[in-house]
C-alpha positions in Angstrom: 2.0 9.6 -3.9 2.5 7.3 -6.9 0.0 8.1 -9.6 -1.3 4.6 -9.8 -2.5 4.6 -6.2 -4.8 7.5 -7.0 -6.1 5.6 -10.1 -6.9 2.6 -7.9 -8.6 4.8 -5.3 -10.8 6.4 -8.0 -11.6 3.0 -9.5 -12.6 1.6 -6.1 -15.1 4.5 -5.8 -16.9 3.6 -9.0 -16.4 -0.1 -10.0 -18.9 -2.8 -9.3 -16.5 -5.7 -9.9 -12.9 -6.5 -9.3 -11.5 -5.1 -12.5 -9.5 -2.5 -10.5 -7.2 -5.3 -9.3 -5.4 -5.3 -12.7 -4.1 -1.8 -11.7 -2.0 -3.3 -8.9 0.6 -4.7 -11.4 1.3 -1.1 -12.4 2.0 0.2 -8.8 5.4 1.6 -8.1 5.8 -0.1 -4.7 9.2 1.5 -4.1 7.4 4.8 -4.4 4.7 3.7 -2.0 7.2 2.5 0.5 9.1 5.8 0.3 5.9 7.8 0.8 4.6 5.6 3.7 7.9 5.7 5.7 7.8 9.5 5.6 4.5 9.7 7.4 4.9 10.9 11.0 3.0 8.0 12.5 4.6 5.2 10.4 7.4 4.4 13.0 5.0 4.4 16.0 2.0 2.6 14.5 2.7 0.7 11.3 6.4 -0.3 11.5 6.1 -2.3 14.8 3.1 -4.2 13.4 4.8 -4.9 10.1 7.9 -6.2 11.8 5.8 -8.4 14.2 4.0 -10.0 11.3 7.2 -10.6 9.4 8.7 -12.3 12.4 5.6 -14.5 12.8 5.8 -15.5 9.1 9.5 -16.4 9.4 9.0 -18.5 12.5 
């Protein structure tokens, strides 16, 4: 798991405003994608929904 994801999770648990949102610019989204696609339920649950939404946006 990319380190920044953990930082965001910890910030969400304690902040009372939206200051945690600045952490998103530091996220390694390539690392997140690599991690997510290795989960056993990704291809049966998330991938079909993601592809469906992408098709809707492009049409």
